[in-house]
A tleap script that builds the chain and sets N, CA, C and O, in Angstrom:
source leaprc.protein.ff14SB
mol = sequence {
  NMET SER ARG LYS LEU VAL ARG PRO ARG GLN
  GLY ARG MET LEU ALA GLY VAL CYS ALA GLY
  LEU ALA GLN ARG PHE GLY LEU SER THR ASN
  LEU VAL ARG LEU LEU PHE LEU LEU SER LEU
  LEU LEU PRO GLY THR GLN VAL ILE ILE TYR
  LEU ILE LEU TRP LEU LEU ILE PRO ASN GLU
  ASP ARG ILE CTYR
}
set mol.1.N position { 0.824 -1.196 0.000 }
set mol.1.CA position { 0.000 0.000 0.000 }
set mol.1.C position { 0.867 1.260 0.000 }
set mol.1.O position { 0.398 2.341 0.354 }
set mol.2.N position { 2.082 1.121 -0.383 }
set mol.2.CA position { 3.000 2.251 -0.445 }
set mol.2.C position { 2.802 2.984 -1.763 }
set mol.2.O position { 3.308 2.557 -2.800 }
set mol.3.N position { 2.071 4.079 -1.720 }
set mol.3.CA position { 1.846 4.895 -2.910 }
set mol.3.C position { 2.825 6.050 -2.903 }
set mol.3.O position { 3.145 6.605 -1.852 }
set mol.4.N position { 3.290 6.400 -4.068 }
set mol.4.CA position { 4.207 7.530 -4.179 }
set mol.4.C position { 3.406 8.816 -4.278 }
set mol.4.O position { 2.275 8.828 -4.763 }
set mol.5.N position { 4.000 9.871 -3.819 }
set mol.5.CA position { 3.375 11.183 -3.886 }
set mol.5.C position { 3.703 11.806 -5.230 }
set mol.5.O position { 4.833 12.229 -5.474 }
set mol.6.N position { 2.697 11.859 -6.104 }
set mol.6.CA position { 2.848 12.437 -7.438 }
set mol.6.C position { 1.643 13.311 -7.739 }
set mol.6.O position { 0.591 13.183 -7.113 }
set mol.7.N position { 1.813 14.197 -8.703 }
set mol.7.CA position { 0.691 15.008 -9.187 }
set mol.7.C position { 0.106 14.310 -10.403 }
set mol.7.O position { 0.750 14.258 -11.451 }
set mol.8.N position { -1.109 13.769 -10.283 }
set mol.8.CA position { -1.690 12.998 -11.391 }
set mol.8.C position { -2.061 13.887 -12.571 }
set mol.8.O position { -2.323 15.080 -12.413 }
set mol.9.N position { -2.077 13.285 -13.753 }
set mol.9.CA position { -2.492 14.002 -14.963 }
set mol.9.C position { -4.012 14.131 -15.025 }
set mol.9.O position { -4.534 15.120 -15.539 }
set mol.10.N position { -4.712 13.140 -14.504 }
set mol.10.CA position { -6.176 13.128 -14.523 }
set mol.10.C position { -6.713 13.690 -13.210 }
set mol.10.O position { -6.190 13.368 -12.143 }
set mol.11.N position { -7.739 14.519 -13.272 }
set mol.11.CA position { -8.426 14.984 -12.079 }
set mol.11.C position { -7.804 16.186 -11.390 }
set mol.11.O position { -8.171 16.493 -10.256 }
set mol.12.N position { -6.887 16.866 -12.031 }
set mol.12.CA position { -6.299 18.036 -11.396 }
set mol.12.C position { -7.078 19.281 -11.773 }
set mol.12.O position { -7.671 19.355 -12.849 }
set mol.13.N position { -7.070 20.259 -10.877 }
set mol.13.CA position { -7.736 21.531 -11.163 }
set mol.13.C position { -6.704 22.607 -11.486 }
set mol.13.O position { -6.763 23.218 -12.553 }
set mol.14.N position { -5.774 22.839 -10.590 }
set mol.14.CA position { -4.707 23.814 -10.864 }
set mol.14.C position { -3.423 23.070 -11.198 }
set mol.14.O position { -3.075 22.894 -12.365 }
set mol.15.N position { -2.737 22.646 -10.170 }
set mol.15.CA position { -1.454 21.985 -10.382 }
set mol.15.C position { -1.494 20.512 -10.036 }
set mol.15.O position { -0.552 19.782 -10.344 }
set mol.16.N position { -2.560 20.059 -9.404 }
set mol.16.CA position { -2.673 18.657 -9.036 }
set mol.16.C position { -2.132 18.327 -7.659 }
set mol.16.O position { -2.024 17.153 -7.303 }
set mol.17.N position { -1.790 19.343 -6.878 }
set mol.17.CA position { -1.240 19.099 -5.547 }
set mol.17.C position { -2.282 18.450 -4.645 }
set mol.17.O position { -1.986 17.455 -3.984 }
set mol.18.N position { -3.484 18.991 -4.606 }
set mol.18.CA position { -4.539 18.429 -3.755 }
set mol.18.C position { -4.923 17.024 -4.222 }
set mol.18.O position { -5.155 16.142 -3.396 }
set mol.19.N position { -4.990 16.814 -5.520 }
set mol.19.CA position { -5.316 15.484 -6.044 }
set mol.19.C position { -4.226 14.482 -5.688 }
set mol.19.O position { -4.522 13.337 -5.345 }
set mol.20.N position { -2.977 14.900 -5.766 }
set mol.20.CA position { -1.868 14.025 -5.414 }
set mol.20.C position { -1.860 13.671 -3.941 }
set mol.20.O position { -1.629 12.517 -3.579 }
set mol.21.N position { -2.112 14.658 -3.086 }
set mol.21.CA position { -2.172 14.397 -1.648 }
set mol.21.C position { -3.339 13.476 -1.310 }
set mol.21.O position { -3.214 12.594 -0.460 }
set mol.22.N position { -4.464 13.679 -1.972 }
set mol.22.CA position { -5.629 12.837 -1.724 }
set mol.22.C position { -5.355 11.387 -2.123 }
set mol.22.O position { -5.710 10.467 -1.387 }
set mol.23.N position { -4.735 11.179 -3.268 }
set mol.23.CA position { -4.410 9.818 -3.698 }
set mol.23.C position { -3.404 9.176 -2.762 }
set mol.23.O position { -3.532 7.997 -2.433 }
set mol.24.N position { -2.418 9.924 -2.334 }
set mol.24.CA position { -1.361 9.379 -1.475 }
set mol.24.C position { -1.896 8.902 -0.136 }
set mol.24.O position { -1.478 7.861 0.370 }
set mol.25.N position { -2.831 9.671 0.442 }
set mol.25.CA position { -3.345 9.348 1.767 }
set mol.25.C position { -4.718 8.668 1.735 }
set mol.25.O position { -5.310 8.437 2.789 }
set mol.26.N position { -5.229 8.347 0.548 }
set mol.26.CA position { -6.485 7.616 0.428 }
set mol.26.C position { -7.712 8.423 0.813 }
set mol.26.O position { -8.673 7.873 1.351 }
set mol.27.N position { -7.690 9.704 0.548 }
set mol.27.CA position { -8.810 10.584 0.876 }
set mol.27.C position { -9.529 11.010 -0.398 }
set mol.27.O position { -9.044 10.787 -1.507 }
set mol.28.N position { -10.676 11.617 -0.222 }
set mol.28.CA position { -11.414 12.177 -1.346 }
set mol.28.C position { -10.710 13.445 -1.833 }
set mol.28.O position { -10.271 14.269 -1.030 }
set mol.29.N position { -10.609 13.589 -3.133 }
set mol.29.CA position { -9.964 14.776 -3.699 }
set mol.29.C position { -10.725 16.032 -3.311 }
set mol.29.O position { -10.122 17.056 -2.989 }
set mol.30.N position { -12.047 15.954 -3.342 }
set mol.30.CA position { -12.852 17.121 -2.984 }
set mol.30.C position { -12.680 17.496 -1.516 }
set mol.30.O position { -12.729 18.678 -1.177 }
set mol.31.N position { -12.480 16.522 -0.646 }
set mol.31.CA position { -12.259 16.802 0.766 }
set mol.31.C position { -10.947 17.553 0.965 }
set mol.31.O position { -10.897 18.519 1.727 }
set mol.32.N position { -9.895 17.124 0.297 }
set mol.32.CA position { -8.599 17.798 0.423 }
set mol.32.C position { -8.697 19.217 -0.129 }
set mol.32.O position { -8.144 20.147 0.459 }
set mol.33.N position { -9.382 19.392 -1.230 }
set mol.33.CA position { -9.560 20.736 -1.799 }
set mol.33.C position { -10.348 21.629 -0.852 }
set mol.33.O position { -10.004 22.795 -0.660 }
set mol.34.N position { -11.405 21.081 -0.262 }
set mol.34.CA position { -12.217 21.845 0.676 }
set mol.34.C position { -11.401 22.235 1.905 }
set mol.34.O position { -11.491 23.370 2.372 }
set mol.35.N position { -10.609 21.306 2.431 }
set mol.35.CA position { -9.760 21.617 3.582 }
set mol.35.C position { -8.744 22.706 3.249 }
set mol.35.O position { -8.468 23.578 4.072 }
set mol.36.N position { -8.192 22.651 2.043 }
set mol.36.CA position { -7.251 23.698 1.633 }
set mol.36.C position { -7.946 25.055 1.543 }
set mol.36.O position { -7.409 26.061 2.007 }
set mol.37.N position { -9.130 25.084 0.950 }
set mol.37.CA position { -9.857 26.352 0.846 }
set mol.37.C position { -10.227 26.897 2.216 }
set mol.37.O position { -10.146 28.104 2.445 }
set mol.38.N position { -10.632 26.021 3.128 }
set mol.38.CA position { -10.952 26.469 4.482 }
set mol.38.C position { -9.705 26.959 5.212 }
set mol.38.O position { -9.786 27.876 6.029 }
set mol.39.N position { -8.565 26.360 4.927 }
set mol.39.CA position { -7.330 26.799 5.575 }
set mol.39.C position { -6.924 28.198 5.128 }
set mol.39.O position { -6.179 28.881 5.832 }
set mol.40.N position { -7.407 28.630 3.965 }
set mol.40.CA position { -7.083 29.975 3.494 }
set mol.40.C position { -7.726 31.050 4.364 }
set mol.40.O position { -7.298 32.204 4.339 }
set mol.41.N position { -8.747 30.683 5.129 }
set mol.41.CA position { -9.386 31.632 6.030 }
set mol.41.C position { -8.525 31.918 7.256 }
set mol.41.O position { -8.706 32.941 7.916 }
set mol.42.N position { -7.601 31.033 7.561 }
set mol.42.CA position { -6.707 31.197 8.696 }
set mol.42.C position { -5.452 31.954 8.263 }
set mol.42.O position { -5.028 31.854 7.112 }
set mol.43.N position { -4.865 32.705 9.183 }
set mol.43.CA position { -3.603 33.361 8.823 }
set mol.43.C position { -2.491 32.336 8.694 }
set mol.43.O position { -2.426 31.373 9.458 }
set mol.44.N position { -1.627 32.549 7.730 }
set mol.44.CA position { -0.519 31.616 7.541 }
set mol.44.C position { 0.021 31.665 6.128 }
set mol.44.O position { -0.288 32.563 5.346 }
set mol.45.N position { 0.828 30.680 5.831 }
set mol.45.CA position { 1.532 30.652 4.548 }
set mol.45.C position { 1.051 29.500 3.667 }
set mol.45.O position { 1.860 28.833 3.023 }
set mol.46.N position { -0.249 29.265 3.638 }
set mol.46.CA position { -0.796 28.143 2.886 }
set mol.46.C position { -0.493 28.238 1.403 }
set mol.46.O position { -0.167 27.226 0.782 }
set mol.47.N position { -0.590 29.396 0.831 }
set mol.47.CA position { -0.354 29.559 -0.608 }
set mol.47.C position { 1.112 29.293 -0.930 }
set mol.47.O position { 1.421 28.670 -1.946 }
set mol.48.N position { 2.007 29.754 -0.083 }
set mol.48.CA position { 3.432 29.516 -0.308 }
set mol.48.C position { 3.737 28.024 -0.210 }
set mol.48.O position { 4.507 27.494 -1.013 }
set mol.49.N position { 3.139 27.343 0.768 }
set mol.49.CA position { 3.331 25.893 0.904 }
set mol.49.C position { 2.797 25.168 -0.324 }
set mol.49.O position { 3.425 24.227 -0.810 }
set mol.50.N position { 1.634 25.600 -0.836 }
set mol.50.CA position { 1.078 24.998 -2.049 }
set mol.50.C position { 2.044 25.161 -3.226 }
set mol.50.O position { 2.277 24.217 -3.982 }
set mol.51.N position { 2.600 26.358 -3.374 }
set mol.51.CA position { 3.532 26.608 -4.477 }
set mol.51.C position { 4.806 25.772 -4.330 }
set mol.51.O position { 5.340 25.278 -5.322 }
set mol.52.N position { 5.289 25.615 -3.109 }
set mol.52.CA position { 6.475 24.785 -2.883 }
set mol.52.C position { 6.177 23.329 -3.215 }
set mol.52.O position { 6.995 22.651 -3.838 }
set mol.53.N position { 5.000 22.845 -2.799 }
set mol.53.CA position { 4.624 21.470 -3.128 }
set mol.53.C position { 4.479 21.286 -4.637 }
set mol.53.O position { 4.814 20.229 -5.171 }
set mol.54.N position { 3.984 22.303 -5.313 }
set mol.54.CA position { 3.846 22.262 -6.775 }
set mol.54.C position { 5.220 22.048 -7.419 }
set mol.54.O position { 5.349 21.308 -8.395 }
set mol.55.N position { 6.228 22.694 -6.870 }
set mol.55.CA position { 7.577 22.548 -7.417 }
set mol.55.C position { 8.240 21.230 -7.026 }
set mol.55.O position { 9.002 20.669 -7.813 }
set mol.56.N position { 7.960 20.727 -5.820 }
set mol.56.CA position { 8.650 19.544 -5.319 }
set mol.56.C position { 8.024 18.212 -5.722 }
set mol.56.O position { 8.740 17.230 -5.920 }
set mol.57.N position { 6.711 18.167 -5.844 }
set mol.57.CA position { 6.034 16.910 -6.176 }
set mol.57.C position { 6.111 16.696 -7.687 }
set mol.57.O position { 5.671 17.554 -8.453 }
set mol.58.N position { 6.659 15.573 -8.120 }
set mol.58.CA position { 6.801 15.344 -9.564 }
set mol.58.C position { 5.474 15.002 -10.234 }
set mol.58.O position { 4.538 14.528 -9.591 }
set mol.59.N position { 5.417 15.252 -11.534 }
set mol.59.CA position { 4.264 14.833 -12.316 }
set mol.59.C position { 4.223 13.314 -12.374 }
set mol.59.O position { 5.241 12.648 -12.185 }
set mol.60.N position { 3.062 12.783 -12.632 }
set mol.60.CA position { 2.869 11.329 -12.688 }
set mol.60.C position { 3.712 10.689 -13.777 }
set mol.60.O position { 4.194 9.571 -13.595 }
set mol.61.N position { 3.902 11.351 -14.883 }
set mol.61.CA position { 4.638 10.764 -15.998 }
set mol.61.C position { 6.153 10.914 -15.861 }
set mol.61.O position { 6.887 10.380 -16.693 }
set mol.62.N position { 6.641 11.616 -14.850 }
set mol.62.CA position { 8.080 11.815 -14.675 }
set mol.62.C position { 8.678 10.916 -13.605 }
set mol.62.O position { 9.790 11.168 -13.142 }
set mol.63.N position { 7.974 9.894 -13.214 }
set mol.63.CA position { 8.481 8.970 -12.182 }
set mol.63.C position { 9.414 7.963 -12.841 }
set mol.63.O position { 9.125 7.441 -13.918 }
set mol.64.N position { 10.520 7.702 -12.190 }
set mol.64.CA position { 11.498 6.766 -12.736 }
set mol.64.C position { 11.489 5.483 -11.962 }
set mol.64.O position { 12.250 4.568 -12.276 }
savepdb mol mol.pdb
quit
């Protein structure tokens, strides 16, 4: 059950970060997206973390 953290080509809205996290942890993609949107109401660096994850998590087709 060891899934790799990747940004899938199918089912992404922006960069696929939420879809990738949802697949990795076995959650609903919509739930992860909703949690991210709700987290934007709190003060913090959520957008910066999202952008960093976008850069660090590889695309699904670039896995070796």
